[in-house]
N, C-alpha and C positions, 0 to 999 in steps of 0.2 A: 565820448569819442564818436565822431560822426563817421559816416560810411567811408569817405575818402581817407581819413586818418587810419581807419582799420585796415584798408587795403594797402596803404603805404607801409604800415607796421608789419604786415604779414608778407609783403613782397619778398623780403630778404630770405625768409624761411622757404618760401616756394621756390625761389631761384636756387637755393642751396640743394633742395631736394631734387630739383631737375638736373643739376649738374652731376649728381650721383647716380640717379636712376634713369635719366632721360635717354631716348634713343635719337640717333641722328635723323634730322629732318632733311629729306632729299628735296632739292629744288625742282622746278617744273622741267628743267632741261634734262633731268635724269631719266634713264629708261624706266618705263612703268613697271613697278614691281607686282605684276600680275601674271597669271598663267593664261593660256589661250582661252578665249571665251567666244561662243558663237555670235557672230555679227551678221545681221540680216541685211546685207548690202555691202557696198564698198566703202571703207572708211575714208572720209576726207581728212587729211592730216590736221592734227591739232596745231602744228607749227605753221608759220608762214603767213599768218593773218596780220592785218593792220587795223589800227583804231584811230579814229578821228572824232573829236568833239565838235558837234555842229551847234554852237552856242546861239546863233541867231535864228534857228529853226523855230517856227510856231507849232504849238502842240496843245496848249491849255484849253482851248475851245473845240478841239477835235470831236467829231462824232465817234463813239466807241461801239464796236460790234462784237457780240458774243459768238461763240462757235456756230450756233444754230442760224445765225444771221448771214454767215459767210459761205459763198458758193463759188464755183469756178465753171464758166461755160465751156462748151465743146471746143471753142477756139482759144481757150486759155485766159479769158478775162475774169479777174477776181472781182466779185460783187459783194456788196453789203446790203442786205435787205432788197436785193434785186437791182440795185444801181451800181455801176462800176465804182470801185474804190478809187480815191485820188492817188495819183502817182506823185509821191513826195520826193523829188530829187534833192540832193544836197544843196544847201545854200551856196551859190556860186556855180552850180551846174555839175553834171556828172564828171567833168574833167578834174574836179577836186580829188576824186578817188583814183586818179591815174598814178600808178607807181607809188613812190614814197611821198604822199601829199604833204605839203607844208603843215607842220604842227601835229602830224600823225606819228604814231610810234609802232614798232613791230611788237606783236603780242603772240602768246601761245595760249590756247584754250585749255581749261576753263579760265575765264577772266572777267574782271569788272572794270568799269571806268575808274572806280575809286582805287583799285590796285595800282593804277599807273598815274592818276591825276589827283589824288587826295589833296585837298587844300588849294589846288591850282584853279579850279573852277568852282569855288565854294558856294554854299547854299545861301549866302547872304545876298542882299540886293546889289551890293557893290562887287559881287563875284568873289568875295573873300569868306573864309570860315566865319561862322556866327555861333552864338550860344544855341544849344539844343532847345527845341520846344518840348513842352510837356507831352505832346502826342508822339514825339520821336524817342524820348528818353525819360523814363519815369522819374528819375532822380534829378532832373534838370532844375526844379525850383530850389533844391538844396545843394546842388553841385555845379557851380558856374565855371569850373575849371576847364572841362573838355569842350572843344568847339567842333561843330559840325562842318566838315570839309567835303561832304559829299556833293556830287553834281546831279542836279535835277534838270533833266532836259533830254535832248536827242544826241545820240552818238551813232557812228557808223563803223561796222566791222566788215572787212572784206578781204578776199583773196581770190586768185585764179584757181579754178578746179579743173580736173581732168574728166571729160565726158568722152569715153572711148567711141570709136567708129562703130563698134558692135551694138551700140544703143540707137543707132539711126533707124527711124521708123518705128520705134517702140515708145511706150509711155514711160517717162522718167520721173522718179519721185525723190525728194529730199526728206530725210527724217532728222528732226531737230530734238534733242533731249530736253532742252529747256531754255528759257530766256526770261529776263526780268526788265521791264514788265511787258510793254507792248512790243511785238516783233513784226516788222514789215520786211518780207523777203523779196529781193530783187535778183534776177539773173539777167545779165547783159542789158541792164537798165529797164527791164520789164518786171512789173509787179507779179509775183507768182504765189505769194502766200501771206497770211495774216494771222496772228494769234494775240489774244489779250489774256490768256490763261497763265498766270504767273508760275514760272518754273515747271510747267507741265509739258510733256512731249507733244509735238504736232508735225503734220506733214505738209509739204508744198509740192505741187506738181510742176515740173520744169519743162515739160514736153515742148511747149510752143515757143519757148525762149532759148532752148538749148541748141548748141552748135557742136554736135558730135565730131570729135577729132579736131575741132577748132579752138579758138580762144574763148573761154567762158569765165566771166567774173561774177562771183557770188557776193552780194552785198546785203547785209542785214541792218536795217535801221531800228535801233533800240530806243524806246522812250521810257525813261525812269522818272515818274512824276513826284515820288515821295517815298517814305518808308520809315521803319522803326529800326532802332539801333540798340534794343535791349530785349528782355525776355517776354515782354508783355504782348498779348494778342493784338492790341490796337483796335481802334475804331475804324469804321468805313470812312472813305474820303471821297469828296466830290471831284469828278473829272468830267467837265462838260455837263451833260444832262444825266449822268449816271453816278452811282456810288459804288466804289470798289474797295475791297479790303486792303488795309495797309500791311504789306509783308515786309521782309527785310529791305533796307534802303539802298541796295547796291544794284546798279544797272549793268547787265552784261549777258554773257552766253556760256552755257555748259559745253563740254567737249563731246567727242564721239559722234559727230554727224556722219550720216551715211547717205549714199545714193544707190538706187536700185532701179531696175527696168523690167517691164513685162511686155509681151507682144500687144500690139495695138488692139487686137480683137481677143486677147486672152483674159483669163481670170486672174485675180490677185487676192492675197490675204489682207483683210482690213485689220484684223486683230486675232490673237491666239493666246491662250493661257492654260495653265495646269492647276487644278485644285486637288489638294490632298483629301483623303477620305478616312473614315474611322478605322478601316483596315489598312495598315501602313503600306502594304504591297499593292494597294489599289489607288489609281488616280482617275480623275475625271478631266478629260480633254475638251476644251471649248475652242471653236474656231468660227470666225465670220469671213466669208468669202464673197467678194463682189465678182459676178460673172457677167459677160456680155449677154444682152437679151437673146433668149432662145438657145443659149449655148449650155446645155446640160441641165437646165432648170425643168423639173418635172411638173407638168400641168395636169396630167391624168395618170392614174395608176398603170395603165397599159402601155404608156410610152417608154421607149428604151432610153436608159440614162446614157448620155453622151460623154460625160465627164465624171470624175469621182475623186474622193479624198483618200489618200494613203497615209496611215499613221504608223510611225516606227519609233521604237525605243532603242537607243544606241548606247553602248558603253564607250565613252570617249577615250578610255585608256588604251584600247586597241582597235576600236571600230567595230567590235562584235555587235551583231544585230540581236537584241534581247527579245523583242516582240515586234510583230508587224500585222497590220490589219487594213483591209481595203473596205471603205464605207461606200456602199452603193445604194443604200435605201434612201427614200424620199426624206427631205429634211425641211425644217421650218424656215421661214424668212419671207420677206416681202419683195416684190418685183425681182430684181436681179441679185439681191442679197440673200445668201444662204447661211443659216446658223446650224452648226454641227455641235453635238454633245456626244462624246464617246467615252465609255468607261473601260479602262484597261486594268487587268490584274496580271502582275508579273511575278510569279513565284520564283523564289531563289535569289532575288536581287538583294543587294546590301542596302541597309536603311541609312538615311541621313540622321546623324546624331551630333550632339554638341562636341563630343570627343572624336568622332569619325564622320565628318561632313561629306559623305559620299554623294557625288552628283552623276546624273545621267543626262543624255540629250534626247529630247522629244523632237523628232523630225516629221514635219507635215509637208506633204507633197500634193498639190492639186494638179491633176493631169487629165488629158483625154487618152484614149487607147493608143494615140500616135505620138504624143509629145507631152513633156512636163511644162506646165504653164507658170507655176509659182511655187515657192517653198519657203518654209519658216522653220527655224531651229531654236529651241528654248532649253536652257539648262534648268534642271530641277532635281529635287531629291524625293525619294519615297520616305514618307514619315506620317505619323498621325500625332495630332496635338489637340487636346480637348480637356475641359473641366468635367468633374463628376462630383456627386454628393452635394449639389447645390441645395442650401437650406438645412443641411445636417452636418456633414463632415466634408466640406468642400476641399478639393485638391486638384492639381493639374497632373496630367499624364502625357508624357512624350513617348511614343511608341509603346504604350501600355505600361510604362514604368513611371512611378511617382517622381515628380520633380518640383523644385521650388523656383520661383521667379525672383532672381536677384537683379535688379535693374537700376539704371541711372538715366537722367535725361540728357539729351544733346540738343542744344538750342539751334544748331544749324549755322553757327557763325564759324566759317572755316578760315583757317590761316591762309595767307597769301592774297585771296581775292574777296573774302567775306561771305560769299554766297555758295560756291560749289567746292567740293573736295577734289583734289588730285587723287589719282589711284593710290599714291603712297600715303596720303593723309587718311583716306578711308580705311586702308589696311591697318594703319597705326592705331586708329580709334578702336578697332576690334581687338588687336593684340593686347593693348593696354587694358581694355575691359576684361579680357580673359585672365590677365595677370592678377586682377583684383577679384577673381572668382565670380564675376558677374555672369549671368546666363542670358541677359537680354539688355538691350538699350532702347530708348524711346526717341522717336522724332518728336521733340517737344515744340509744339506750335510752329512747325515748319514742315514742308513737304518732303516726301522721300526722294533721295538722289540715287541715280542708277549705280554709280560706283560704290556707294555705301551698301546697297542691297547685294551687289556682287561680292563684296568683301565678306559680308555676313554669311552668305551661302557657302563660299569657298572655305572659310575658316571656322565655321561652326558657332554661330551666335544668333539668338532670336532677335527680332526687331518688332517694335510696336509703334504705330503711328497714332498719336493723339489727335482728336478732331480739331481742337484749337479754333477759337472764335466761332464755334458753332452757333452761338446765339445770334451772330450777325446774319446767318442764313435763314433765320426764322421769318424775317420780314417785319414782324411786329412782336415786340417783347411782351411777356405776360404782364397783366395788370399789376401796377405797383413796383415793377422792376425798372430801374433806370439804366440807361446805357453807360458804360464806363470803359476805361482802357484796360481793365484787368481781366 
């Protein structure tokens, strides 16, 4: 019996089991089955987007830029290695994206081209589906039945967004949770952002293209050059002059984009995170703040600090302030970037546990004595998790109590669009894992997704991310080791 015969023979059993024990799968139009979560910015609606496939757009010989190569000048020009990046308008001009463009479809995020156009712009040279290649599907040589209907090329995702009049004169930023693969961000036909980091979050500054209180059209040009459709890590693939890892083969966007603004001469948070400590009621807070030159940055011990960081722990159930600290001491950092590390101990807080996943909010405020300049809120739990007895009687402890890791892998192929979960699907994965008495799930050879991490935190399940294709990052494999797709 080959693999396909086995799957066909077991399909009936699986379907019957699903009919008895399965849960209703909510569509994308349903209300998100999640409780309030701190968003750092104003959410751009997931609904109201349009998608258009730009079949004739050129991309195969494009120059690719890594994050360290990309910068933005004071007047808003996006550069790659010091040179302005090309502005790639849609084939046919920007008018193509006016309203309901011919051939476009209305979409709700998260989404992929394949979700809406599978088999219509196929991977074959004639535009039709073709047999999978071995580097796309490991069983292709033995299983010619399935055909690859993915679209490899350029697509456009756009909608009008609201930029309020209150943002006039401020620096305005767009936060994107993830895209696959290359994302070129345009606001009002001006290039404002670029990312080649597959499925990872990135920012774009909208300041010089924005029209506060006016009409603003956000358009994201996605290029999906290739991808895998199985569990294998895959090999690197050539794109122009560089080699890039083959991830999943769906081109599209995650949901939950936000916009935010800070004063033109104000400070803003670049990043912030919370690390747990061996003592479960203690956490280590990290923050990176970008400040205007000479605005609060200490250059000599005797200088007065003009601005400071305020750290608060809040109970979201009633808004009670659990802990508060003002950080005024000198901090590390280069130029106008400040790096903060603050250790907080909060006696009496409830711990996060698998059976009682208690969450608190960390609220960071960067301000002068006269005004708040920026803030950031992070949901987190007080807990400790660590091994002990390595080399003798090894075990894991969660909050000081022994626990066992019962886990399974998740390949990251999500229903509906293939690449990103809806909040409902992320929650369903956790609830079904808990019904099986699992204590953990793995991101198996795929990157973490925001809605998945939120569901784990809220519902009480550990998550582990495997490195996946780590050998591809070595640059040169050890002597005698051949590259493979496994």
